[in-house]
N, C-alpha and C positions, 0 to 999 in steps of 0.2 A: 195422323197428327199433322197439323198445319205447319208450313215452313216457318211461320212466325214463332209457334210454340217450340219447334225443334231448335231454332236459333236461341231462344231464351234458355232452353234446357242445356244447350252446349256451353253457353256463357256461364251459367251457374255451376256446371260441372267443372269447367276450367278453373273457376274461382275456388271451388272446394279443393281441387287438387293442389292449387298453389298454396292455399292455407295449410293443408296437411303437410306439404313439403316444407313450408316455413317452420311448422311446429317441429318436424323431424330435425331440421337444421339446428333449431334452437336447443333441442334436447341433447344434441351432440356436443354442445359447448356449455361450460359453466361460467359463472361470473364471480368476481372477487372485489370487495370494496377495500381500497388501499388504506392501510393503517400505518402509523408511525413506525419506521424501521424497515418497511417493505422495500424490496428492490425487484427489478425484473429477473435478475439472476436467482434470487432466493425463491420467488414465486415459480420460476421455471423448474428449479430443483424439486420443489414440493409437488409440482404437478406432472413431472416427467416430460416436460417440453423444453425446447431451447428458447433463448432470449429472442432470436430472430423470429421464431414461430409466434411468440407472444406479441412482438412488435407488428408482425404481419396481420395478426388477428385483430389488432387494435389500431391499425393504420398509423403506426408511429415511425418517425424518421430518426428519433434518438432514443436514449434509454431513460429519459426523465419521466417520473410518475409523481403524482401528487396525492397527499392524504385526503381521503374522502371520495376520490373518483372511483368509478366502477370499471374494472377491466374484464374483457372476455378471455376466458381460459380455453384454448382449443382442445378438442377431444384428443386423447392420446392415440386413439386408433387412426385418426386422420393426420396426426402430426408426423413429421419425418423423424427418424431416430436421432437422438441427441448425439453430438459429436463425442468421439472417444476422448477421455481425459488425457490419453497419451499424446493426442495430436492437437489438443486445444491448449496452446502455449503462447507465451509472449516473451520476446527477447528484449531486455532493458536497453534503451538508447540513452545517450547523454541528455541530461536535463529532466528525465522522467522521475516521478515519485510514485510511491504506492497509491497515493490518493488519485493521481492522474490516471494510472493504469486501471485502478478499480472503477473509477467513474466511467471510463471509456468502455468498460465491459460489463456494466450493469451490476457491479458488486460493491460491497463496502470494504473498507481497508481491513477490518477484522476478518471478513470472509477470505480475502485474498491471502492474508497472513496465515490463517488456519489451514487453508488448502496446501500451502507451501511450507508449513512448519516453521514460520518465521517468528522469532521472539521479539524483534524490534522492527522499526520502519526503515532500516537501512537496506538499500539495494545497490548493486554495483553494475556498471556498464557491461553488457554482454551476458549478464545473468539470465537464466531461463526460468520463467515463472509459469506454473500451471494455472489455468483459468477455470478448470472444473475438476471435480474429484472429491474423494473423501478426505477429511482432515486427518493427518497422521496422529498417532498417540503422542502426548506431550513428551518432549525430550527432557531428560534429567540434566539440570544445570548445576554448575559448581557453586557452592555457597560463597557469599561475599566476605566471609570471615577471614579469608586468606590474606586480605589487605587490612592493615591496621586502621583503627578509627582515625588516627592522626593523618595517615596518608590519604584516606578517603576524604577527609575534610580539606586537605591541601588540594587534592585533585578537583574537588567540587568548586573550590574558590577559583581555580584556574579556568574551569569550564564556564563559570559565571562571568568571569572577566572577558574571556575570548568569545563566548557565544551568547552573550546577553542579547535578547531580541531575536535570536535564531529559533527555528522550530525545534521541538523536543528531540527529534531524531538527529538533528545537527549537534545538539549538546552531547548526546550519546556518542556520536562519531568522534568528537573532539577528545572525549575521555579515552576512547579506544585507541586513538593515535598515541597517546602517552603510554598506554599499556603495551601497545605493539613495540614501542621504542624500548621499554623495559625488557621485553623478550628478545630484542634484536642485539646481536653482538656489536653493532655499530654505535650503540648508545649505552649510557650507564645502565646498571642492572637494578635500579630501584626508582620509585616514583619521585622521591624528593630530588635526587640528583638529575633525573631527566628534566624536571621542571626548572631547576636552577642551573642547567648546563649553559656554558658560555661558548661562543664561537672563538675562533683564533684571534679575532680582533677585540675580544672582550665584551662583545654584544651578547646579551642573553638570547637564548633560542625563542623564548616567549616574551613578548613585549609587556604583558601585565606584571612580570617580575621587575622589569626596569622602571615602569611608571608607578609602581606601588598598588595598582588595581587588585593584585592578587591578595592583598591584605584585607580586602572588603569581604564581609560574610557572604556565603553562598545562599541562593534561594532554595526552597524545597524542591523545585523542579530540577535544579542542577544536581542536588544530592541524589534524587531518584535516578537521574541520567547516569551518574557515576555507579550506582548500585547495579543498574542494568548492564552497563559496560563490563563491570567486573564479572557478572554472572554469565555474560555472553561475549567473551573476548575475541571471538573469531568471526564476528559479523562483517568486519571490514579489515583488510590487511594494509590500510594506508599508514604511512609513516610521517606524512606531512599534510598540512591543510593551509589554505590561504584564501584571501579575498582578492580576486583579480582586479577589483576596482581600486584597491589601495596598496597592493603588494609592490614592494620596491625591488625584490629579488627577481631577476629574469631567469635564473637557474631553475627555481622551483616550478616554473611554468613548462619546463621541458620534461618533467617527470610524468610517468604514466598515470592518467586519471582513473580513479576507482569509483568515485561517486561525486555528485554535485548535489548539495543539500543547502537550501536557502542561498545565502551569499557566499558560502564556502565551497571551494573545490578541494577534494581529498585526493591524494596521490601517493605513489610509492616509488 
């Protein structure tokens, strides 16, 4: 065989080997077309790979994916073992929300709540959240019938007046503050008296009582927030809440912060 023919045969053989190798590589990975509701976390859980492995396979620097795009799903045999749920955790810092934490970790808020057995969107500073794992069985919650319809309406009107324009979880947290006061020996033992309680100087604890805003009807969202607060009264142990931009009391700012939701700081 001439040197020229040998050279052509070698080049052809090398090309064939490269082609077969590329076919083998392609067969080791699958593809997925992103549909509405997909997240890297969810796809990773379905495919047995981690979010970082998905990002590496698709040359991603963040967790954003878009409906209609095609993602490469790495072969499980080639992927590194997923992190143990016991070690994949996040400690809540001041100013963080479930939405922020979920977005940073390629999850939806519902997925994050399910994995941690949360019934509402309220989280507290220092709380530890799992970022992976099986969702626990739904917990049994106390029925809301233990609070009269009249008290529920009064509480919903206070929530509407105090937290109008605030996120839903902020409305739930305001209602929980009132319920926590009812349970505390430092405050009256019923919803009506807590809401209408006056300070030593005659000023009402809640400004909507003084300015009449509490007499306005509650929105459906505020009513739902009250129902959720009654069903899950231990989501937050705050006894106070305030807007630091307009709060006149300096004392309340010295209390231990339990959560920051929207414009409100919750403390105990």
